[in-house]
Biopython code that builds the backbone (N, CA, C, O; Angstrom):
import numpy as np
from Bio.PDB.StructureBuilder import StructureBuilder

atoms = [
    (1, "MET", "N", (75.686, -2.155, 46.024)),
    (1, "MET", "CA", (74.667, -3.372, 46.198)),
    (1, "MET", "C", (75.377, -4.574, 45.321)),
    (1, "MET", "O", (76.023, -3.977, 44.459)),
    (2, "LYS", "N", (75.521, -5.721, 45.176)),
    (2, "LYS", "CA", (75.726, -7.193, 45.096)),
    (2, "LYS", "C", (75.005, -7.948, 44.106)),
    (2, "LYS", "O", (73.795, -8.068, 44.296)),
    (3, "LEU", "N", (75.367, -8.328, 43.379)),
    (3, "LEU", "CA", (74.224, -9.578, 42.558)),
    (3, "LEU", "C", (74.770, -11.336, 43.342)),
    (3, "LEU", "O", (75.899, -11.654, 43.715)),
    (4, "ARG", "N", (73.936, -11.880, 43.361)),
    (4, "ARG", "CA", (73.828, -13.252, 44.552)),
    (4, "ARG", "C", (72.876, -14.429, 43.315)),
    (4, "ARG", "O", (71.755, -14.035, 42.993)),
    (5, "PHE", "N", (73.126, -15.116, 43.005)),
    (5, "PHE", "CA", (72.188, -16.428, 42.134)),
    (5, "PHE", "C", (71.809, -17.052, 43.442)),
    (5, "PHE", "O", (72.501, -17.140, 44.457)),
    (6, "THR", "N", (70.049, -17.651, 43.147)),
    (6, "THR", "CA", (70.108, -18.774, 43.606)),
    (6, "THR", "C", (70.218, -20.176, 42.992)),
    (6, "THR", "O", (69.400, -20.430, 42.107)),
    (7, "PRO", "N", (70.600, -20.583, 43.137)),
    (7, "PRO", "CA", (70.921, -22.314, 42.493)),
    (7, "PRO", "C", (69.684, -22.258, 41.394)),
    (7, "PRO", "O", (70.320, -22.055, 40.360)),
    (8, "ARG", "N", (68.437, -22.312, 41.050)),
    (8, "ARG", "CA", (68.316, -22.357, 40.227)),
    (8, "ARG", "C", (67.723, -21.186, 39.234)),
    (8, "ARG", "O", (66.909, -21.331, 38.322)),
    (9, "ALA", "N", (68.525, -19.699, 39.784)),
    (9, "ALA", "CA", (68.916, -19.024, 38.812)),
    (9, "ALA", "C", (70.375, -19.426, 37.841)),
    (9, "ALA", "O", (70.559, -19.687, 36.652)),
    (10, "ALA", "N", (71.108, -19.331, 38.854)),
    (10, "ALA", "CA", (72.204, -20.306, 37.554)),
    (10, "ALA", "C", (72.280, -21.458, 36.723)),
    (10, "ALA", "O", (72.911, -21.771, 35.714)),
    (11, "ARG", "N", (71.067, -22.223, 37.794)),
    (11, "ARG", "CA", (70.560, -23.241, 36.435)),
    (11, "ARG", "C", (69.768, -22.270, 35.276)),
    (11, "ARG", "O", (70.094, -22.537, 34.119)),
    (12, "ASN", "N", (69.029, -21.462, 35.399)),
    (12, "ASN", "CA", (68.435, -20.961, 35.053)),
    (12, "ASN", "C", (69.034, -20.293, 33.316)),
    (12, "ASN", "O", (68.560, -20.251, 32.180)),
    (13, "ILE", "N", (70.172, -19.909, 33.918)),
    (13, "ILE", "CA", (70.796, -19.252, 32.400)),
    (13, "ILE", "C", (71.811, -19.939, 31.978)),
    (13, "ILE", "O", (72.545, -19.460, 31.114)),
    (14, "ALA", "N", (72.018, -21.075, 32.464)),
    (14, "ALA", "CA", (73.117, -22.314, 31.918)),
    (14, "ALA", "C", (71.863, -23.033, 31.097)),
    (14, "ALA", "O", (72.268, -23.579, 30.072)),
    (15, "GLU", "N", (70.745, -23.129, 31.268)),
    (15, "GLU", "CA", (69.598, -23.877, 30.851)),
    (15, "GLU", "C", (69.462, -22.586, 29.183)),
    (15, "GLU", "O", (69.821, -22.778, 28.021)),
    (16, "ILE", "N", (69.122, -21.960, 29.521)),
    (16, "ILE", "CA", (68.953, -20.934, 28.361)),
    (16, "ILE", "C", (70.498, -20.375, 27.188)),
    (16, "ILE", "O", (70.608, -19.913, 26.052)),
    (17, "ALA", "N", (71.373, -20.744, 28.231)),
    (17, "ALA", "CA", (72.224, -20.476, 26.969)),
    (17, "ALA", "C", (72.674, -22.181, 26.028)),
    (17, "ALA", "O", (73.020, -22.473, 24.883)),
    (18, "ASP", "N", (72.447, -22.828, 27.131)),
    (18, "ASP", "CA", (72.650, -24.528, 26.030)),
    (18, "ASP", "C", (71.605, -24.976, 25.185)),
    (18, "ASP", "O", (71.901, -26.006, 24.580)),
    (19, "TYR", "N", (70.277, -24.445, 24.914)),
    (19, "TYR", "CA", (69.157, -24.613, 24.510)),
    (19, "TYR", "C", (69.490, -23.777, 22.858)),
    (19, "TYR", "O", (69.340, -24.239, 21.727)),
    (20, "ILE", "N", (70.041, -22.245, 23.351)),
    (20, "ILE", "CA", (70.095, -21.308, 21.953)),
    (20, "ILE", "C", (71.692, -22.046, 21.425)),
    (20, "ILE", "O", (71.936, -21.808, 20.242)),
    (21, "ARG", "N", (72.081, -22.351, 21.692)),
    (21, "ARG", "CA", (73.646, -23.293, 21.842)),
    (21, "ARG", "C", (73.685, -24.097, 20.659)),
    (21, "ARG", "O", (74.525, -23.880, 19.786)),
    (22, "GLU", "N", (72.774, -25.076, 20.561)),
    (22, "GLU", "CA", (71.924, -25.880, 19.606)),
    (22, "GLU", "C", (71.895, -24.839, 18.830)),
    (22, "GLU", "O", (73.006, -24.345, 19.025)),
    (23, "HIS", "N", (71.335, -24.153, 18.048)),
    (23, "HIS", "CA", (71.330, -23.955, 17.154)),
    (23, "HIS", "C", (72.269, -22.923, 16.646)),
    (23, "HIS", "O", (72.610, -22.877, 15.464)),
    (24, "SER", "N", (72.774, -21.916, 17.757)),
    (24, "SER", "CA", (73.688, -21.360, 17.093)),
    (24, "SER", "C", (74.800, -20.551, 18.567)),
    (24, "SER", "O", (74.601, -19.872, 19.574)),
    (25, "PRO", "N", (75.746, -21.057, 17.978)),
    (25, "PRO", "CA", (76.331, -20.861, 19.775)),
    (25, "PRO", "C", (77.515, -19.501, 19.470)),
    (25, "PRO", "O", (78.316, -19.231, 20.365)),
    (26, "GLN", "N", (77.531, -18.648, 18.055)),
    (26, "GLN", "CA", (77.200, -17.283, 18.792)),
    (26, "GLN", "C", (76.181, -16.548, 19.302)),
    (26, "GLN", "O", (76.336, -15.424, 19.779)),
    (27, "ALA", "N", (74.877, -17.273, 19.209)),
    (27, "ALA", "CA", (73.583, -16.353, 19.738)),
    (27, "ALA", "C", (73.543, -16.250, 21.079)),
    (27, "ALA", "O", (73.341, -15.267, 21.791)),
    (28, "ALA", "N", (73.876, -17.987, 21.485)),
    (28, "ALA", "CA", (74.191, -18.017, 22.695)),
    (28, "ALA", "C", (75.125, -17.438, 23.695)),
    (28, "ALA", "O", (75.200, -18.001, 24.787)),
    (29, "LEU", "N", (75.849, -16.382, 23.462)),
    (29, "LEU", "CA", (76.661, -15.617, 23.281)),
    (29, "LEU", "C", (76.280, -14.381, 24.199)),
    (29, "LEU", "O", (76.212, -13.954, 25.351)),
    (30, "ARG", "N", (76.095, -14.137, 22.953)),
    (30, "ARG", "CA", (75.222, -12.921, 22.704)),
    (30, "ARG", "C", (73.930, -12.523, 24.077)),
    (30, "ARG", "O", (73.828, -11.635, 24.924)),
    (31, "VAL", "N", (73.135, -13.704, 23.692)),
    (31, "VAL", "CA", (72.031, -13.413, 24.763)),
    (31, "VAL", "C", (72.419, -13.449, 26.328)),
    (31, "VAL", "O", (72.010, -12.691, 27.207)),
    (32, "ARG", "N", (73.536, -14.797, 26.472)),
    (32, "ARG", "CA", (73.660, -14.895, 28.201)),
    (32, "ARG", "C", (74.426, -13.138, 28.268)),
    (32, "ARG", "O", (74.266, -12.537, 29.330)),
    (33, "ALA", "N", (75.039, -12.579, 27.381)),
    (33, "ALA", "CA", (75.785, -11.562, 27.241)),
    (33, "ALA", "C", (75.020, -10.641, 27.844)),
    (33, "ALA", "O", (75.377, -10.187, 28.931)),
    (34, "ALA", "N", (73.839, -10.218, 27.229)),
    (34, "ALA", "CA", (73.079, -9.306, 27.213)),
    (34, "ALA", "C", (72.478, -9.404, 28.472)),
    (34, "ALA", "O", (72.568, -8.383, 29.154)),
    (35, "ILE", "N", (71.737, -10.601, 29.092)),
    (35, "ILE", "CA", (71.435, -11.032, 30.419)),
    (35, "ILE", "C", (71.804, -10.252, 31.563)),
    (35, "ILE", "O", (71.311, -9.391, 32.292)),
    (36, "LEU", "N", (72.753, -10.827, 31.444)),
    (36, "LEU", "CA", (74.212, -10.022, 32.508)),
    (36, "LEU", "C", (74.042, -8.717, 32.635)),
    (36, "LEU", "O", (73.842, -8.101, 33.681)),
    (37, "ALA", "N", (74.128, -8.282, 31.505)),
    (37, "ALA", "CA", (74.294, -6.440, 31.206)),
    (37, "ALA", "C", (73.202, -6.616, 31.634)),
    (37, "ALA", "O", (73.393, -7.738, 32.103)),
    (38, "SER", "N", (71.842, -6.325, 31.927)),
    (38, "SER", "CA", (70.779, -5.595, 32.097)),
    (38, "SER", "C", (70.736, -6.483, 33.614)),
    (38, "SER", "O", (69.881, -5.850, 34.235)),
    (39, "LEU", "N", (71.014, -7.146, 34.154)),
    (39, "LEU", "CA", (71.336, -7.660, 35.642)),
    (39, "LEU", "C", (72.457, -6.676, 36.219)),
    (39, "LEU", "O", (72.157, -5.829, 37.060)),
    (40, "GLU", "N", (73.442, -6.786, 35.855)),
    (40, "GLU", "CA", (73.944, -5.083, 35.970)),
    (40, "GLU", "C", (73.607, -3.722, 36.583)),
    (40, "GLU", "O", (74.141, -3.078, 37.487)),
    (41, "SER", "N", (72.473, -3.476, 35.746)),
    (41, "SER", "CA", (71.566, -1.891, 35.899)),
    (41, "SER", "C", (70.956, -2.702, 36.801)),
    (41, "SER", "O", (69.897, -2.075, 36.816)),
    (42, "LEU", "N", (70.684, -4.002, 37.921)),
    (42, "LEU", "CA", (69.962, -3.691, 39.234)),
    (42, "LEU", "C", (71.034, -3.652, 39.646)),
    (42, "LEU", "O", (70.926, -4.850, 39.909)),
    (43, "VAL", "N", (72.248, -3.369, 40.051)),
    (43, "VAL", "CA", (73.515, -3.540, 40.465)),
    (43, "VAL", "C", (73.124, -1.009, 41.020)),
    (43, "VAL", "O", (73.272, -0.472, 42.118)),
    (44, "MET", "N", (72.722, -0.425, 39.818)),
    (44, "MET", "CA", (72.629, 0.875, 40.009)),
    (44, "MET", "C", (71.700, 1.181, 40.266)),
    (44, "MET", "O", (71.611, 2.137, 41.035)),
    (45, "PHE", "N", (70.203, 0.375, 39.639)),
    (45, "PHE", "CA", (68.826, 0.789, 40.301)),
    (45, "PHE", "C", (67.752, -0.423, 40.456)),
    (45, "PHE", "O", (66.816, -0.627, 39.684)),
    (46, "PRO", "N", (68.155, -1.367, 41.887)),
    (46, "PRO", "CA", (67.820, -2.167, 42.126)),
    (46, "PRO", "C", (66.215, -2.097, 42.044)),
    (46, "PRO", "O", (65.647, -3.189, 41.999)),
    (47, "HIS", "N", (65.336, -0.820, 42.018)),
    (47, "HIS", "CA", (63.893, -0.998, 42.409)),
    (47, "HIS", "C", (63.061, -1.050, 41.367)),
    (47, "HIS", "O", (61.831, -1.066, 41.318)),
    (48, "ILE", "N", (64.583, -1.095, 39.837)),
    (48, "ILE", "CA", (63.922, -0.867, 38.180)),
    (48, "ILE", "C", (62.501, -1.406, 38.037)),
    (48, "ILE", "O", (61.422, -1.013, 37.593)),
    (49, "GLY", "N", (63.151, -2.786, 38.782)),
    (49, "GLY", "CA", (61.726, -4.179, 38.244)),
    (49, "GLY", "C", (60.624, -3.608, 38.352)),
    (49, "GLY", "O", (60.517, -2.425, 38.676)),
    (50, "ARG", "N", (59.698, -4.343, 38.107)),
    (50, "ARG", "CA", (57.973, -3.423, 39.008)),
    (50, "ARG", "C", (57.399, -5.311, 39.983)),
    (50, "ARG", "O", (57.393, -6.537, 39.873)),
    (51, "GLN", "N", (57.093, -4.339, 40.705)),
    (51, "GLN", "CA", (56.771, -5.065, 42.085)),
    (51, "GLN", "C", (56.013, -6.497, 41.873)),
    (51, "GLN", "O", (55.669, -6.565, 40.693)),
    (52, "GLN", "N", (55.610, -7.734, 42.643)),
    (52, "GLN", "CA", (55.044, -8.651, 41.687)),
    (52, "GLN", "C", (54.004, -9.123, 43.106)),
    (52, "GLN", "O", (54.450, -8.916, 44.235)),
    (53, "LYS", "N", (52.849, -9.651, 42.957)),
    (53, "LYS", "CA", (52.044, -10.490, 43.874)),
    (53, "LYS", "C", (52.687, -10.994, 44.551)),
    (53, "LYS", "O", (51.788, -11.248, 45.353)),
    (54, "ILE", "N", (53.748, -11.518, 45.107)),
    (54, "ILE", "CA", (54.314, -11.794, 46.137)),
    (54, "ILE", "C", (55.544, -11.017, 46.773)),
    (54, "ILE", "O", (56.676, -10.858, 46.315)),
    (55, "GLU", "N", (55.054, -10.634, 47.823)),
    (55, "GLU", "CA", (55.993, -9.719, 48.548)),
    (55, "GLU", "C", (57.207, -9.836, 48.867)),
    (55, "GLU", "O", (57.719, -10.784, 49.463)),
    (56, "GLY", "N", (57.881, -8.562, 48.355)),
    (56, "GLY", "CA", (59.001, -8.098, 47.790)),
    (56, "GLY", "C", (59.798, -8.690, 46.525)),
    (56, "GLY", "O", (61.010, -8.538, 46.368)),
    (57, "VAL", "N", (59.287, -9.111, 45.992)),
    (57, "VAL", "CA", (59.561, -10.018, 44.580)),
    (57, "VAL", "C", (59.425, -9.154, 43.287)),
    (57, "VAL", "O", (58.265, -8.802, 43.071)),
    (58, "ARG", "N", (60.564, -8.640, 42.173)),
    (58, "ARG", "CA", (60.233, -7.281, 41.481)),
    (58, "ARG", "C", (61.034, -8.515, 40.700)),
    (58, "ARG", "O", (61.826, -9.365, 41.107)),
    (59, "LYS", "N", (60.191, -8.080, 38.755)),
    (59, "LYS", "CA", (60.392, -8.499, 37.531)),
    (59, "LYS", "C", (60.575, -7.644, 37.063)),
    (59, "LYS", "O", (59.815, -6.678, 37.005)),
    (60, "LEU", "N", (62.317, -7.815, 36.291)),
    (60, "LEU", "CA", (62.565, -7.233, 34.843)),
    (60, "LEU", "C", (62.720, -7.558, 33.896)),
    (60, "LEU", "O", (63.223, -8.681, 33.882)),
    (61, "LEU", "N", (62.505, -7.055, 32.747)),
    (61, "LEU", "CA", (62.205, -7.443, 31.211)),
    (61, "LEU", "C", (63.921, -6.897, 30.567)),
    (61, "LEU", "O", (64.360, -5.774, 30.316)),
    (62, "THR", "N", (64.440, -8.047, 30.487)),
    (62, "THR", "CA", (65.671, -7.757, 30.118)),
    (62, "THR", "C", (65.831, -7.165, 28.773)),
    (62, "THR", "O", (64.718, -7.195, 28.249)),
    (63, "ARG", "N", (66.768, -6.597, 27.904)),
    (63, "ARG", "CA", (66.780, -5.928, 26.478)),
    (63, "ARG", "C", (68.113, -6.372, 26.002)),
    (63, "ARG", "O", (69.054, -6.467, 26.790)),
    (64, "PRO", "N", (68.201, -6.587, 25.016)),
    (64, "PRO", "CA", (67.141, -6.604, 23.599)),
    (64, "PRO", "C", (65.942, -8.005, 23.588)),
    (64, "PRO", "O", (64.775, -7.916, 23.207)),
    (65, "TYR", "N", (66.622, -9.254, 24.113)),
    (65, "TYR", "CA", (66.079, -9.972, 24.232)),
    (65, "TYR", "C", (65.544, -10.491, 25.317)),
    (65, "TYR", "O", (66.208, -10.492, 26.354)),
    (66, "PRO", "N", (64.322, -10.997, 25.292)),
    (66, "PRO", "CA", (63.005, -10.460, 26.620)),
    (66, "PRO", "C", (63.020, -12.150, 27.197)),
    (66, "PRO", "O", (62.421, -13.184, 26.903)),
    (67, "TYR", "N", (63.971, -11.776, 28.083)),
    (67, "TYR", "CA", (63.777, -12.818, 29.167)),
    (67, "TYR", "C", (63.003, -12.098, 31.049)),
    (67, "TYR", "O", (63.538, -11.074, 31.474)),
    (68, "LEU", "N", (62.484, -12.388, 31.436)),
    (68, "LEU", "CA", (62.259, -12.013, 32.679)),
    (68, "LEU", "C", (62.860, -12.398, 33.625)),
    (68, "LEU", "O", (63.005, -13.616, 33.729)),
    (69, "VAL", "N", (63.333, -11.657, 34.486)),
    (69, "VAL", "CA", (63.942, -12.147, 35.921)),
    (69, "VAL", "C", (63.360, -11.580, 36.854)),
    (69, "VAL", "O", (63.138, -10.369, 36.860)),
    (70, "TYR", "N", (63.008, -12.428, 37.836)),
    (70, "TYR", "CA", (62.339, -12.471, 39.007)),
    (70, "TYR", "C", (63.331, -12.361, 40.655)),
    (70, "TYR", "O", (63.524, -13.299, 41.428)),
    (71, "TYR", "N", (63.728, -11.194, 40.784)),
    (71, "TYR", "CA", (64.987, -10.535, 41.928)),
    (71, "TYR", "C", (63.909, -10.008, 43.197)),
    (71, "TYR", "O", (62.760, -9.596, 43.041)),
    (72, "VAL", "N", (64.542, -10.137, 44.277)),
    (72, "VAL", "CA", (64.593, -9.763, 45.537)),
    (72, "VAL", "C", (65.580, -8.407, 45.985)),
    (72, "VAL", "O", (66.581, -8.525, 46.691)),
    (73, "ALA", "N", (65.202, -7.419, 45.557)),
    (73, "ALA", "CA", (66.156, -6.536, 46.818)),
    (73, "ALA", "C", (66.339, -6.465, 48.058)),
    (73, "ALA", "O", (65.545, -5.963, 48.853)),
    (74, "ASP", "N", (67.342, -6.935, 48.310)),
    (74, "ASP", "CA", (67.772, -6.454, 50.154)),
    (74, "ASP", "C", (68.802, -5.378, 50.198)),
    (74, "ASP", "O", (69.995, -5.419, 49.897)),
    (75, "ASP", "N", (67.875, -4.162, 50.756)),
    (75, "ASP", "CA", (68.260, -2.866, 50.999)),
    (75, "ASP", "C", (69.393, -3.142, 52.228)),
    (75, "ASP", "O", (70.368, -2.412, 52.409)),
    (76, "GLU", "N", (69.080, -4.312, 53.017)),
    (76, "GLU", "CA", (70.104, -4.208, 54.646)),
    (76, "GLU", "C", (71.476, -5.079, 54.050)),
    (76, "GLU", "O", (72.698, -4.985, 54.164)),
    (77, "ALA", "N", (70.746, -5.755, 53.524)),
    (77, "ALA", "CA", (72.028, -6.742, 52.956)),
    (77, "ALA", "C", (73.160, -6.531, 51.576)),
    (77, "ALA", "O", (74.231, -7.040, 51.245)),
    (78, "GLU", "N", (72.122, -5.351, 50.952)),
    (78, "GLU", "CA", (72.857, -5.253, 50.253)),
    (78, "GLU", "C", (72.867, -5.601, 48.846)),
    (78, "GLU", "O", (73.510, -4.880, 48.083)),
    (79, "GLU", "N", (72.418, -6.321, 48.527)),
    (79, "GLU", "CA", (72.688, -7.277, 47.146)),
    (79, "GLU", "C", (71.539, -7.536, 47.082)),
    (79, "GLU", "O", (70.684, -7.418, 47.960)),
    (80, "ILE", "N", (71.430, -7.951, 45.911)),
    (80, "ILE", "CA", (70.191, -8.549, 44.600)),
    (80, "ILE", "C", (70.242, -9.898, 44.512)),
    (80, "ILE", "O", (71.142, -10.357, 43.808)),
    (81, "VAL", "N", (69.609, -10.541, 44.973)),
    (81, "VAL", "CA", (69.290, -12.145, 45.094)),
    (81, "VAL", "C", (68.350, -12.508, 43.761)),
    (81, "VAL", "O", (67.149, -12.602, 44.015)),
    (82, "ILE", "N", (68.695, -12.696, 42.553)),
    (82, "ILE", "CA", (67.830, -13.289, 41.531)),
    (82, "ILE", "C", (67.363, -14.652, 41.499)),
    (82, "ILE", "O", (68.115, -15.544, 41.105)),
    (83, "LEU", "N", (66.287, -14.870, 41.849)),
    (83, "LEU", "CA", (65.339, -16.116, 41.654)),
    (83, "LEU", "C", (65.123, -17.006, 40.434)),
    (83, "LEU", "O", (65.146, -18.234, 40.353)),
    (84, "ALA", "N", (64.904, -16.050, 39.482)),
    (84, "ALA", "CA", (64.748, -16.795, 38.554)),
    (84, "ALA", "C", (64.911, -16.354, 37.263)),
    (84, "ALA", "O", (64.401, -15.259, 37.025)),
    (85, "ILE", "N", (65.658, -17.078, 36.093)),
    (85, "ILE", "CA", (64.857, -16.309, 34.480)),
    (85, "ILE", "C", (64.640, -17.339, 33.535)),
    (85, "ILE", "O", (65.165, -18.424, 33.284)),
    (86, "GLN", "N", (63.551, -16.554, 33.015)),
    (86, "GLN", "CA", (62.943, -18.025, 32.126)),
    (86, "GLN", "C", (62.901, -16.492, 30.826)),
    (86, "GLN", "O", (63.460, -15.396, 30.794)),
    (87, "HIS", "N", (61.867, -17.262, 29.872)),
    (87, "HIS", "CA", (61.427, -16.867, 28.629)),
    (87, "HIS", "C", (59.866, -16.782, 28.775)),
    (87, "HIS", "O", (59.101, -17.679, 29.130)),
    (88, "PRO", "N", (59.547, -15.356, 28.378)),
    (88, "PRO", "CA", (58.311, -15.187, 28.669)),
    (88, "PRO", "C", (57.057, -16.014, 28.501)),
    (88, "PRO", "O", (55.939, -15.889, 29.001)),
    (89, "ALA", "N", (57.574, -16.914, 27.636)),
    (89, "ALA", "CA", (56.440, -17.941, 26.678)),
    (89, "ALA", "C", (56.969, -19.015, 27.128)),
    (89, "ALA", "O", (57.316, -19.700, 26.166)),
    (90, "ARG", "N", (57.275, -19.646, 28.372)),
    (90, "ARG", "CA", (57.601, -20.640, 29.037)),
    (90, "ARG", "C", (56.208, -20.187, 30.407)),
    (90, "ARG", "O", (55.944, -19.025, 30.720)),
    (91, "GLU", "N", (55.537, -21.408, 30.996)),
    (91, "GLU", "CA", (54.229, -20.936, 31.723)),
    (91, "GLU", "C", (55.627, -20.993, 32.998)),
    (91, "GLU", "O", (56.668, -21.642, 33.110)),
    (92, "ARG", "N", (55.031, -20.083, 33.677)),
    (92, "ARG", "CA", (55.935, -19.539, 35.119)),
    (92, "ARG", "C", (54.334, -20.005, 36.228)),
    (92, "ARG", "O", (53.125, -20.036, 36.001)),
    (93, "GLU", "N", (55.092, -20.258, 37.274)),
    (93, "GLU", "CA", (54.810, -20.850, 38.927)),
    (93, "GLU", "C", (54.040, -20.182, 39.030)),
    (93, "GLU", "O", (52.898, -20.640, 39.004)),
    (94, "HIS", "N", (54.264, -18.538, 39.226)),
    (94, "HIS", "CA", (53.229, -17.658, 40.164)),
    (94, "HIS", "C", (52.482, -17.040, 38.890)),
    (94, "HIS", "O", (53.048, -17.410, 37.861)),
    (95, "SER", "N", (51.372, -16.202, 38.646)),
    (95, "SER", "CA", (51.100, -15.649, 37.673)),
    (95, "SER", "C", (51.627, -13.991, 38.008)),
    (95, "SER", "O", (51.241, -13.498, 39.068)),
    (96, "ASP", "N", (52.367, -13.295, 37.229)),
    (96, "ASP", "CA", (52.689, -11.756, 37.034)),
    (96, "ASP", "C", (51.456, -10.532, 37.738)),
    (96, "ASP", "O", (50.226, -10.477, 37.742)),
    (97, "ALA", "N", (52.267, -9.894, 38.137)),
    (97, "ALA", "CA", (51.382, -8.531, 38.267)),
    (97, "ALA", "C", (50.892, -7.704, 37.259)),
    (97, "ALA", "O", (50.234, -6.704, 37.545)),
]
sb = StructureBuilder()
sb.init_structure("model")
sb.init_model(0)
sb.init_chain("A")
sb.init_seg("    ")
for serial, (resi, resn, name, xyz) in enumerate(atoms, 1):
    if name == "N":
        sb.init_residue(resn, " ", resi, " ")
    sb.init_atom(name, np.array(xyz, "f"), 0.0, 1.0, " ", f" {name:<3s}", serial, name[0])
structure = sb.get_structure()
């Protein structure tokens, strides 16, 4: 499996890093690295995330920093499409399952 980011997800991770960088450049690097490391676990275990109300969409909570990653695992294409990444305190577009 390979990872593919939608433009929205790529923008999300850049915005997260930019926001944290305002307060601490080192923390921004740590948080970004932790999110990306969590995404690498999806390569090995693509269905680890919790199924959501929207067909095919799953949600993974990253550790140790709590960010929600919404994704679709496309077994036929052998890719994981990262749809969005956001902090749980932010308002969500859709309600979670």
